[in-house]
N, C-alpha and C positions, 0 to 999 in steps of 0.2 A: 673723905676723900683723900688726903693726904696719905694715909695708910695704903690706900690701892695706888697713887702713884710711886710712891717711892718703890713699889714691887715692879716697876715696869721701866722701860727706859725713855719712852716716848707716848706721849698721848693725844689721840687725834679724834675726832667724832664723825659723826654717820647723818648729823639730824640737826638743822639748825635752831631747831627750838629747846637746845641743852640749854640750862642757866646760863648765862655767861659770869655767874658768881662762881659756879661749880669749877668752870675754867679757870678762871684767877686762882681758886683754892688750889688745883692741880698743878695751876705753874708754879707756884711757890716750892714744890718739890721735883718736879721733873719738867721738862721742855712740854710744851703744849702746839703743834704744829697741825692747820695753822695758828696763828696765835689768837689769845682771846679775844684781843681786841676786832679781830676781822668778825669771829663770831657775833661779838656787841654789834658791829653795825650791820651786818647784813641780816640777822634774826628780826630786827626790826625797821618796815618800809621807810618811816619817815627819815630816821637815820642813814638808810642804805641810799634813799633817792637825793637826799641832803647834802652826803658824801660825793656823791657821783656830780651833783650840778658843780659844786665848790671844786672838785676837781676837771672842770671843763669838760666831761664828758656827755655825749647826746643821752638824754633821758627822758621819757615822757613829761611834757608840763603836769604840774601839781600843785595841791595846797595842802596846808595842813588844816584839819578839823578837831576843833576842840569841842565844839557846843552847837548846836541846832542852826544858831545865829551864823555861827563859821561856815557850815553847810550854806545857809541861803548866800552868804557873801562869795563863796568859793565858786559856787555854781555861774553866780553871775559874771565871775571873771574869764571861768575856763567855757563856758557853753553847756549845752546840752547836745546830745548826750554825756555823761561821763560815768565814772566808774566810783564807787566808793569801798576803801579796802580798811580793814581795821590797819592797824598801827604796825601791830606785833603779831605773833603765831598765827598764820595762814600758809596755806598751800593747797594744793591742787584746787583751787577754786573756790575754796573755805573760806568765809569773813569778807565776802565781796557781793554787793550789789549796785546793777546797774541801772543809773536813772536816765530816763526817757523825758520825763517830764516834770514840771515842778511842783504837781500835786504829789508826788511821789517822796518828796522831802521828807516826810515825818517816819514812812515806812522805810525807809533809806537809814534814817537814823537809829531807827528801833535795829533794824539786821547787825549794825555792827553795836548794837548793845550799849547805845550813847556813850560810846567810849573813843579815844584817840583813834583820828584815822586820818586817812589821806585821803581825797579827793584827785583823780587822775582825766585827764582829758580822754575822751574816747578817741583811739586812732583805729582810722579806716583803712588798715593793714593786708599788704599783697599777701602777706603767710608769714609764718614764724619761724625762728632759725636760733640755733643757738650752737655756742662753742666751748667744747670740752676742753680745758688746757691746764698743764702744769708747771710748776715754778719750784725750782731747788733752792736750798741755802744759799748758792751763789750767783743767783738771779739768773739761770737759766730758764729757756722757756720751750716747752713743747706745745703743741694744741693737734687736734683730729679733726680740724676742717669744721667750716659748717653742716650742721645736720638741721633736717628740717622738720621741723614738728607740727603732727596735728592732734588737736584737743576734740572730746568729746565730754559735755559735761563738765568742763572746767578741770578735766584730766588727762594727764599727756594718753593718745590712741595710739598714733604709728609715731615712728621716727626714721627717716630715709636717710641715708649716707653715701657721698656724698648730696647736700641741699641739690634743688634743680635751680639755685639762681644765676644770678650774673658773674664773671667771675668775678669784678669788680665790685662785688656785693661781698662776696667770699671773703675778697684780699682785707677789705674793710672792717667787717666783723673779726677776723683773727688778730688785727691789728689793735681794733678797740679793746679786743679781750686782754692781749698782751700788757696793753696801758693799766688795765683794771688790776694785773694779778698786782703789776709792780708798783703801783701808787698804793695796794693794799699793803703789798710786802709780803705776799702769800709765799708760805711754803708750802706744798701739797697742790690738791687738784682743786678748781674751780672753775664751774658752769656759769658763763653769761649768757643769756637769754634777751632774744633780740625781737622787736618787730621790725620787718621790711615793708618801710613805706611804700605808697604805689610809685613814687618818684624815684625810688631807687634809695632812698636816705634811710639809716641805721637808729632806732631809737632803743636804747638799754630797758627792757621792760623789769627782767629781776635777778639777781646774783643767786646762788648757790654753793656754799664755800666746802665742797664734798662730791665726790662722784656722784652723777645725777643719773635720772631714770632716760634722761636722752643718749647719755654715753653706755647704757648697758650692750649697745652692738658693739662697742669696742672687744666685749669679753670674747666674742668668736670672729671678727671680721678685723682686728689689728692685731701687729704683732706683740704686740703689749699693750694689755686692758689697761682703760682707766683705774681699775681696781689693784693693779699691782702698780701700776706709777703712783697712786697715793702712797703705797708704802715704799716704793722706793725712795720719793719726796722726803715724805716723812722721816725716815729710819737714814737720812742725808746719802742716799746710795746714788749712784748716777741715774740720770732718767735714764728710760727703754726707748728702743726704736717704735714710730707710731706709726709706723708705713701701714694702709689699707690693703689687705691682701683682693678684694673682691666688693663691689658695689656691694650695698646692703640695707636691708629693712629689719624694723622691727613691730612687731605690733605687742602691747601690753596684755596679759591677761587679769581679767578682775573677776573678786567673787561671785558676779553674773552668771558666768560661765557655769556654773555647779546647779543654778537653779533646777535642771533639767535631770539632776542626778550627776555620777560620777563623769565626766567628759571621756570623750574617744582617745586616748593616747594612741592608742593602737594607729589609728587612721589618721593622726596628725603625722605622727613619726614615720609614718610611709613616704613622705615626700623626703627625699634623701639628701637634699639640701637647707633642711629646715633644722634647726636646735632649738629645743627643748630645756628651760630654765625655770625650776619652780622653787621658791624661794622656802618651804617648810615649815609655813603657817598654819597652823592647826583647824582654822576657822576661817571659811571662805562666806566673806559679806559681802552684799553689793556695795561698788565702788570699792571695796577694798583691793591693793594691787595682791595677785597670789604667785607672778610669774611674769613670763615673756617668751615669746617667740621670736628668733632670728632666721632672715634667708640671706644665703650670698649667692648672687648670678653674677651674669656677663653683663646686667644693665641694673640701675634703682627699678624700672619697671618692672623687670621679670622678678626681682628682689620681691618688690612689693604683693604682686601677683600672687608667689608662691606663698607668703607669708600669711596673706588676707587668707587663701583657702586654707593653707593648715589651720586657720582658726575657723574658720567655718565648721570643716571637718570634726572638730572636739566638742559640736553640738549639733552634728548629725546632718549638716547641712552639706548641700552639694559644691 
């Protein structure tokens, strides 16, 4: 690791399941941004939620679960339904089990491999939003506003920017995100994901200390994308303008789209305000993120309609 680190000016990461020990080893030889401590906290649900709670930030009610008896006790305190999640190494809905009744406790405990987990109270939310933001080494903060996210089978399916939430909700989300980056002393990009409760309250669901799938729309929709912003921040350059050029919507392209053969790229590319991004992955598998489509339009409703139509055309649907 040190041989690699010595050969570069700075080390960063694009996935929070990188071992924290690797970041610590690299930091002995070159700067790591965001710091390895940020990675250590955010790659583990219990550490992350405990940090947020102690920082006074709004987080979903939770309990640590280390045994079957802990699970029974936690269910008694939080009630049902609830969601049991592995403490570490979970993303895109993996490592989760929704508990609806007490007779599912054994099944839930087996689903998390009888290892350390977090039980979260089930939130009957109105929608999910995220704020992708960046912070410089000088503490400068920029953000891309609130983005609405819609999931399918636990995987992000659609992102809409800006989110169709009340202005106060969007402002509150940005201010909470600002506090998250400040309290973690982040240098780089971090995404804060929220549940928007039906009474307008915001609860932090997860943190991702990296460019995030819900921010991929910024590649086309903003003056400075989240990817360029990450490079600017970790290389100690001034942060770029985040001005949004037009209302936008993004849809993910999963490997499922290839099940009928090669997608009809020509048809989708025929919609002039839609941009196609493929990630260069050689093997399409169900549930695997292979790329995305982004549409810019005069309204988010039109952008969403256009980008969904383009995805349908990939499979020969009208």
